[in-house]
C-alpha positions in Angstrom: 75.1 100.8 107.8 77.6 103.5 108.0 74.9 106.2 107.4 72.7 104.6 110.2 75.6 104.7 112.6 76.4 108.3 111.7 72.8 109.2 112.4 72.8 107.3 115.7 76.2 108.9 116.7 75.0 112.4 116.1 71.9 111.7 118.0 73.9 110.3 121.0 76.0 113.4 121.2 72.9 115.5 121.8 71.9 113.5 124.9 72.9 114.4 128.4 75.2 112.7 130.9 74.3 109.1 131.6 71.9 108.8 128.6 74.8 109.8 126.3 77.2 107.3 127.8 74.6 104.5 127.6 73.8 105.4 124.0 77.4 105.5 123.0 78.2 102.2 124.7 75.3 100.6 122.8 76.6 102.1 119.5 80.1 100.8 120.2 78.7 97.3 120.4 77.1 97.7 117.1 80.3 99.0 115.5 82.3 96.1 117.0 79.7 93.5 115.7 79.6 95.1 112.3 83.4 95.7 112.2 82.9 99.4 111.5 86.3 100.1 112.9 86.6 103.8 112.0 83.3 104.7 113.8 84.4 102.4 116.8 87.6 104.4 117.0 85.8 107.7 117.1 83.1 106.5 119.5 85.7 105.1 122.0 87.4 108.5 122.1 84.0 110.2 122.7 83.3 107.7 125.5 86.9 108.3 126.7 86.1 112.1 127.0 82.8 111.4 128.9 84.4 108.9 131.4 87.4 111.2 132.0 85.1 114.1 132.7 83.2 112.2 135.5 86.4 110.6 137.0 85.9 107.0 135.6 89.6 106.5 135.1 89.6 102.8 134.6 86.9 102.9 131.9 88.6 105.9 130.1 92.1 104.3 130.1 90.8 100.9 128.9 89.1 102.6 125.9 92.3 104.5 125.2 94.4 101.3 125.2 91.9 99.5 122.9 92.2 102.5 120.4 96.0 102.1 120.5 95.5 98.6 119.0 92.9 99.9 116.5 95.4 102.6 115.4 98.3 100.2 115.0 96.2 98.0 112.8 94.2 100.7 110.7 96.2 103.9 111.0 93.3 106.2 111.7 94.0 109.8 112.8 96.7 110.0 115.4 95.7 113.3 116.9 93.5 112.0 119.7 96.1 109.4 120.7 98.7 112.1 121.0 96.4 114.8 122.6 95.5 112.4 125.4 98.7 110.4 125.9 100.0 112.5 128.7 96.8 112.3 130.7 96.7 108.4 130.4 100.4 108.1 131.1 99.9 110.2 134.3 97.0 108.1 135.7 97.5 104.6 134.4 99.5 103.5 137.4 97.0 105.1 139.8 94.3 102.6 139.0 94.2 99.4 141.0 92.4 97.2 138.5 95.0 97.8 135.7 97.7 95.1 135.8 101.4 95.6 135.5 101.5 93.9 132.1 98.9 96.3 130.8 101.0 99.2 131.9 104.1 97.8 130.2 102.1 97.1 127.1 100.8 100.6 127.1 104.1 102.2 127.1 105.7 99.8 124.6 102.8 100.3 122.2 102.8 104.1 122.5 106.5 104.2 121.7 105.7 102.2 118.6 102.9 104.7 117.8 105.4 107.6 117.9 108.0 105.8 115.9 105.8 104.6 113.0 104.1 108.0 112.8 107.4 109.9 112.4 107.0 112.0 115.6 109.7 112.8 118.1 109.9 110.5 121.1 110.4 113.6 123.2 106.8 113.5 124.8 106.9 109.7 125.1 110.2 109.7 127.1 109.0 112.7 129.2 106.0 110.7 130.4 107.8 107.5 130.7 110.4 109.2 132.9 107.6 110.6 135.2 106.1 107.1 135.5 109.4 105.5 136.4 110.1 108.2 139.0 106.6 107.8 140.6 107.1 104.0 141.1 110.7 104.5 142.4 112.7 103.1 139.4 115.2 106.0 139.9 118.2 104.7 137.8 116.0 103.8 134.8 114.2 107.1 135.3 117.4 109.1 135.2 118.5 107.3 132.0 115.1 108.0 130.5 115.5 111.6 131.4 118.7 111.8 129.4 116.9 110.3 126.4 114.0 112.9 126.8 116.5 115.8 126.7 118.2 114.7 123.5 114.9 114.3 121.6 113.9 117.3 119.5 110.7 119.3 120.1 107.9 118.9 117.6 104.1 119.4 117.5 103.6 116.3 119.6 105.8 117.7 122.5 104.2 119.0 125.6 104.1 122.7 126.5 107.4 124.3 127.7 105.8 125.1 131.0 105.0 121.4 131.7 108.5 120.3 130.6 110.1 123.0 132.8 108.1 121.8 135.8 109.4 118.2 135.4 112.8 119.4 134.7 112.9 121.4 137.9 111.6 118.4 139.9 114.4 116.3 138.2 117.0 118.8 139.6 115.4 118.8 143.1 115.5 115.0 143.1 119.2 114.8 142.2 120.0 117.5 144.8 120.8 120.3 142.5 118.5 122.8 144.2 120.0 125.9 142.6 119.1 124.7 139.1 115.8 123.3 140.4 114.8 126.8 141.7 116.1 128.6 138.6 114.1 126.3 136.2 110.9 126.5 138.4 111.0 130.3 138.2 109.9 130.2 134.6 106.9 128.1 135.7 106.1 130.6 138.4 106.2 133.3 135.8 103.7 131.4 133.7 105.9 131.1 130.6 104.0 128.9 128.1 102.0 127.4 130.9 98.6 126.3 129.5 95.7 125.8 131.9 96.4 123.2 134.5 100.1 123.5 134.3 100.6 125.4 137.6 97.9 123.4 139.3 100.1 120.4 138.6 103.4 122.1 139.3 102.7 124.1 142.5 101.4 121.2 144.4 104.3 119.0 143.6 106.9 121.8 144.2 105.7 122.4 147.9 107.7 119.3 149.0 111.0 120.5 147.6 110.7 124.1 149.0 109.7 122.6 152.4 112.9 120.6 152.2 114.9 123.8 151.6 113.2 125.4 154.6 112.1 128.2 152.3 109.0 128.9 154.3 107.9 132.0 152.3 107.9 130.0 149.0 106.4 127.0 150.7 103.5 129.1 152.0 103.1 130.7 148.6 103.0 127.5 146.7 100.5 125.9 149.1 98.1 128.9 149.1 98.3 129.4 145.3 98.4 125.7 144.5 95.3 125.1 146.7 93.5 128.0 145.0 94.2 126.4 141.7 93.1 123.0 142.8 90.3 123.2 145.2 87.5 123.8 142.8 89.0 122.0 139.7 87.5 118.8 138.7 90.0 115.9 138.9 92.6 117.9 141.0 92.2 116.0 144.3 95.7 114.5 143.8 97.1 118.0 143.9 95.1 118.8 147.0 96.4 115.6 148.6 99.9 116.5 147.8 99.7 120.0 149.3 98.1 118.5 152.4 101.2 116.5 153.3 103.3 119.6 154.0 100.3 121.6 155.3 99.6 118.9 157.9 103.1 119.3 159.4 103.1 123.1 159.3 99.5 123.7 160.4 97.6 120.5 161.4 94.5 122.4 162.6 94.1 124.0 159.1 94.9 120.7 157.5 92.1 119.0 159.4 89.6 121.5 158.0 90.9 120.8 154.4 90.9 117.1 155.1 87.2 117.3 156.2 86.3 119.3 153.1 87.8 116.9 150.6 87.4 113.5 152.3 84.2 112.5 150.5 85.7 113.5 147.1 88.8 111.6 147.7 87.0 108.5 149.0 84.9 108.2 145.8 88.0 108.7 143.5 89.4 105.8 141.5 92.9 107.3 141.8 94.7 105.1 144.4 97.7 107.5 144.4 95.4 110.3 145.6 93.9 108.1 148.3 97.4 107.1 149.4 98.6 110.7 149.7 95.4 111.6 151.5 96.1 108.6 153.8 99.7 109.9 154.4 98.1 113.3 155.5 95.7 111.3 157.8 98.7 109.4 159.3 100.3 112.8 160.0 97.1 114.3 161.4 96.9 111.3 163.7 100.4 111.9 165.0 99.7 115.6 165.4 96.2 115.8 166.7 95.3 112.2 167.8 95.6 112.9 171.5 93.2 115.8 171.1 90.6 113.8 169.1 90.4 110.7 171.3 86.9 109.2 171.3 85.7 111.4 168.4 84.2 110.3 165.0 86.9 112.4 163.3 89.6 110.3 164.7 87.7 107.1 163.6 87.5 108.4 160.2 91.1 109.4 160.2 92.1 105.9 161.3 90.0 104.4 158.4 92.0 106.5 156.0 95.2 105.4 157.5 94.2 101.7 157.3 93.3 102.1 153.6 96.6 103.8 153.0 98.6 100.8 154.3 96.4 98.5 152.0 97.2 100.7 148.9 100.8 100.9 149.9 101.1 97.1 149.9 99.2 96.6 146.8 101.0 99.2 144.7 104.5 98.3 145.8 103.8 94.6 145.0 102.5 95.5 141.6 105.2 97.9 140.8 107.9 95.6 142.1 109.4 98.6 144.1 109.1 100.1 147.7 108.2 103.6 146.4 105.0 103.9 148.4 106.6 102.4 151.6 109.5 104.9 151.1 107.1 107.8 150.7 105.4 107.1 153.9 108.7 106.6 155.7 109.9 109.9 154.2 107.0 112.0 155.6 107.1 110.3 159.0 110.7 111.3 159.3 109.9 114.8 158.1 107.3 115.1 160.8 109.6 113.8 163.4 112.4 116.2 162.5 110.1 119.2 162.2 108.5 118.7 165.6 111.7 118.0 167.4 113.1 121.2 165.9 109.9 123.1 166.9 110.1 121.7 170.4 113.7 122.7 170.8 113.0 126.2 169.7 110.3 126.5 172.3 112.6 125.3 175.0 115.3 127.7 174.0 112.8 130.6 174.1 111.7 129.6 177.6 115.2 129.5 178.9 116.2 132.8 177.4 
């Protein structure tokens, strides 16, 4: 039976797109029925790769979680689990159909995977910290950050560039802007930054330099960050992050970006991306609503805003926090303050 499965597996790999996925799915059923666990483990990771490439986050993550259990039972090669852990940890809380218990089990089980395999928990605590910060569990997040920092680096750790990005954001979040800027400089210089690191980092750094009113750096990060993300598959979340600041600084340009990426965001399974895009839509409505009255554009913007409120309610209820509500309130306040300041400056120029 193993020889037959191997032949079918190799044949499946030579197929294209949907045919490959269908063939691998059928082969996985055979493996499960015949209890060929080692082939099932390999086929799940191949399917994971295919689903990830086409943006099927839910399917990819469910396959990964199934393989965690297979690993814990049979101890097959750990490499694909470690190689893909950061990606799954980043997106697991962005998918609506994944329950909170599944998220908790994922992190608990992966901690077990690292421990029984003898690897440092540095990468685990790194991603668990990021998750806690995303959902607004700040105190637990700061405690986890300390655990991350004391764990030694090993082959399972993430790149220094990725670590430095998240360390910089930690400093920004605690109000230590000097250290935040200092650490972020190494990311900007590209020190040990594999492909995708600056795509991730630049989009998320825009917010902090906006807070600092460092307009030169804010503009640089928006332009370069968008250049990194605009044609990259799976980088709609980064585009949505950049758009929030762009919508405040230049709503007319932001509207063009909004139109360009709206369809891609709508078909995404990433609810966090849709929420961020909805925040930008909310800010666009505040900035340009009066000029777009009666247009299809405004109707579509309003649809995005409505969906944003739905996502905010669902995510905050699932996470047991108010992180999404607070994010919307934060950007609303930033918009208000920026426009009040701009209006005041214009009045001062007129009177001088």
